[in-house]
C-alpha positions as CSV (number, residue, x, y, z in Angstrom):
1,X,55.0,-66.3,-52.8
2,X,54.5,-69.7,-54.3
3,X,54.4,-73.0,-52.5
4,X,55.7,-76.5,-53.2
5,X,53.8,-79.2,-51.2
6,X,52.4,-76.5,-48.9
7,X,55.8,-75.1,-48.1
8,X,56.0,-71.4,-49.1
9,X,58.9,-70.4,-51.2
10,X,60.3,-67.2,-49.7
11,X,63.2,-65.4,-51.5
12,X,66.3,-65.2,-49.2
13,X,64.7,-67.4,-46.6
14,X,67.0,-68.6,-43.8
15,X,66.2,-71.0,-41.0
16,X,67.5,-69.8,-37.6
17,X,67.0,-67.7,-34.5
18,X,66.4,-64.0,-35.0
19,X,66.3,-61.3,-32.3
20,X,64.0,-58.3,-32.7
21,X,65.9,-55.1,-33.1
22,X,64.0,-52.5,-30.9
23,X,65.8,-49.6,-32.5
24,X,64.4,-50.4,-36.0
25,X,61.1,-51.8,-34.9
26,X,57.8,-50.3,-33.6
27,X,55.1,-51.9,-31.4
28,X,52.1,-49.7,-31.0
29,X,48.4,-49.6,-30.3
30,X,45.6,-47.6,-31.7
31,X,42.2,-47.0,-30.2
32,X,39.3,-44.6,-30.8
33,X,39.2,-41.6,-28.5
34,X,35.9,-39.9,-27.6
35,X,34.4,-41.5,-30.7
36,X,36.2,-38.9,-32.9
37,X,39.8,-39.8,-33.5
38,X,42.2,-42.7,-33.5
39,X,44.7,-42.4,-30.7
40,X,48.0,-44.1,-31.5
41,X,51.0,-44.6,-29.2
42,X,54.1,-46.8,-29.3
43,X,55.8,-48.8,-26.6
44,X,59.5,-48.0,-26.3
45,X,60.7,-51.2,-24.5
46,X,60.1,-54.6,-26.0
47,X,62.0,-57.6,-27.2
48,X,61.6,-61.1,-28.6
49,X,62.8,-63.8,-30.8
50,X,61.6,-65.4,-34.0
51,X,62.7,-69.0,-34.8
52,X,62.4,-69.7,-38.5
53,X,62.2,-73.4,-39.2
54,X,63.1,-75.4,-42.4
55,X,59.4,-75.3,-43.2
56,X,58.5,-71.6,-42.7
57,X,55.0,-72.7,-41.4
58,X,56.7,-74.4,-38.5
59,X,58.3,-71.1,-37.3
60,X,57.6,-69.5,-34.0
61,X,57.6,-66.1,-32.2
62,X,57.9,-65.1,-28.5
63,X,57.9,-61.5,-27.4
64,X,57.4,-59.2,-24.4
65,X,56.4,-55.6,-24.1
66,X,57.1,-53.3,-21.1
67,X,53.6,-51.8,-20.6
68,X,54.9,-48.7,-18.8
69,X,57.1,-47.7,-21.8
70,X,54.7,-45.4,-23.6
71,X,54.0,-41.7,-23.3
72,X,50.7,-40.1,-24.1
73,X,52.0,-36.6,-23.7
74,X,49.9,-36.0,-20.6
75,X,51.3,-37.3,-17.3
76,X,47.8,-37.7,-15.6
77,X,46.6,-39.8,-18.6
78,X,49.8,-41.9,-18.4
79,X,49.2,-42.6,-14.7
80,X,45.5,-43.5,-15.4
81,X,46.4,-45.9,-18.2
82,X,49.1,-47.6,-16.0
83,X,46.6,-47.9,-13.1
84,X,44.5,-50.9,-12.0
85,X,41.7,-49.5,-14.2
86,X,43.7,-50.2,-17.4
87,X,47.1,-51.9,-17.7
88,X,47.6,-52.5,-13.9
89,X,51.4,-52.4,-14.4
90,X,52.0,-52.7,-10.6
91,X,50.8,-56.3,-10.8
92,X,51.2,-57.0,-14.5
93,X,54.2,-55.0,-15.9
94,X,54.5,-56.9,-19.2
95,X,52.4,-58.2,-22.1
96,X,53.6,-61.4,-23.6
97,X,53.0,-63.1,-27.0
98,X,53.6,-66.7,-27.9
99,X,52.8,-68.0,-31.3
100,X,50.8,-71.2,-31.6
101,X,50.8,-71.6,-35.4
102,X,51.5,-70.0,-38.7
103,X,49.4,-70.4,-41.9
104,X,49.7,-69.2,-45.4
105,X,46.9,-66.8,-46.2
106,X,47.2,-65.9,-49.9
107,X,50.2,-63.6,-50.3
108,X,50.3,-63.0,-46.5
109,X,50.4,-65.2,-43.4
110,X,48.1,-65.7,-40.4
111,X,50.0,-65.9,-37.2
112,X,48.0,-67.5,-34.4
113,X,49.2,-66.6,-30.9
114,X,48.4,-66.3,-27.3
115,X,48.4,-62.8,-26.0
116,X,48.7,-62.3,-22.2
117,X,47.7,-59.0,-20.5
118,X,46.7,-58.4,-16.9
119,X,47.2,-62.1,-16.1
120,X,44.6,-63.1,-18.8
121,X,45.6,-65.0,-21.9
122,X,43.5,-65.0,-25.0
123,X,44.0,-66.3,-28.5
124,X,44.7,-63.7,-31.2
125,X,45.4,-63.9,-35.0
126,X,47.8,-61.4,-36.6
127,X,47.7,-60.7,-40.3
128,X,51.5,-60.9,-41.1
129,X,53.3,-59.7,-44.1
130,X,56.9,-60.7,-44.6
131,X,58.5,-57.6,-46.1
132,X,61.8,-59.2,-47.0
133,X,65.0,-60.8,-46.0
134,X,68.4,-59.2,-46.8
135,X,71.7,-58.0,-45.7
136,X,72.1,-55.0,-43.4
137,X,74.7,-52.2,-43.5
138,X,77.1,-54.2,-41.3
139,X,76.7,-57.4,-43.3
140,X,74.2,-59.0,-40.9
141,X,71.2,-60.9,-42.2
142,X,67.9,-59.1,-41.4
143,X,64.2,-59.8,-41.8
144,X,61.3,-57.3,-42.0
145,X,57.8,-58.1,-40.9
146,X,54.6,-56.1,-40.6
147,X,51.7,-57.5,-38.5
148,X,48.4,-56.4,-37.0
149,X,45.4,-57.6,-35.2
150,X,42.4,-56.1,-33.3
151,X,41.5,-57.2,-29.8
152,X,38.7,-56.1,-27.4
153,X,40.4,-54.6,-24.4
154,X,37.5,-55.7,-22.2
155,X,38.5,-59.4,-23.0
156,X,41.6,-58.7,-21.0
157,X,39.9,-56.9,-18.1
158,X,41.2,-53.5,-19.4
159,X,38.3,-51.3,-18.3
160,X,37.6,-47.7,-18.4
161,X,34.0,-47.2,-19.2
162,X,32.7,-43.6,-19.5
163,X,31.2,-41.5,-22.1
164,X,31.4,-37.9,-23.4
165,X,28.2,-35.8,-23.9
166,X,27.7,-37.2,-27.4
167,X,27.4,-40.7,-25.9
168,X,30.7,-41.9,-27.5
169,X,33.0,-43.9,-25.3
170,X,36.0,-42.0,-24.1
171,X,38.3,-44.9,-25.1
172,X,36.9,-47.5,-27.6
173,X,36.8,-51.2,-26.7
174,X,38.5,-52.2,-30.0
175,X,42.2,-51.9,-29.9
176,X,44.4,-52.3,-33.0
177,X,47.9,-53.7,-32.3
178,X,50.4,-52.8,-34.9
179,X,53.9,-54.3,-35.3
180,X,56.7,-53.2,-37.6
181,X,59.5,-55.5,-36.9
182,X,63.1,-55.8,-38.0
183,X,64.9,-58.9,-36.7
184,X,68.6,-59.9,-36.9
185,X,69.8,-63.4,-37.5
186,X,71.9,-64.7,-34.7
């Protein structure tokens, strides 16, 4: 990516409104489990829009995630994560993301945003890679993005203390949020 007067030059770039394609996208989280492994699960229900501006750095993103739309493979564990101890989906069924800025960061971008979980909103910064813009199998214009950030679940009131005999936390405090997004120009 090269820039002219602080405006990144992106091959195939198109200004417009893009809808996230949930069939070809993935929204997941990864957290340490009992201090031994990384536990990763994907949410099945999510959506959002990207609005690309004439100057790519003026672009924006809004998105929502249905927090009950994952499966750990163990129904009791699902219920526990959905309870007031963790996601509290009875009172806060969705997570929301609203961008507040976009910056060039070498060959990548830094997407500043507000993430809301459990009624608490905190600033986050995603490392964002634009994978490409091109034409899909039906002639539609598509964009691919990959983004990630790490948050402390305790900053959002997502609890769950507890340790195993080794002293490791059952579920780590640092949670990696991973996004693989395909969006379609409207």
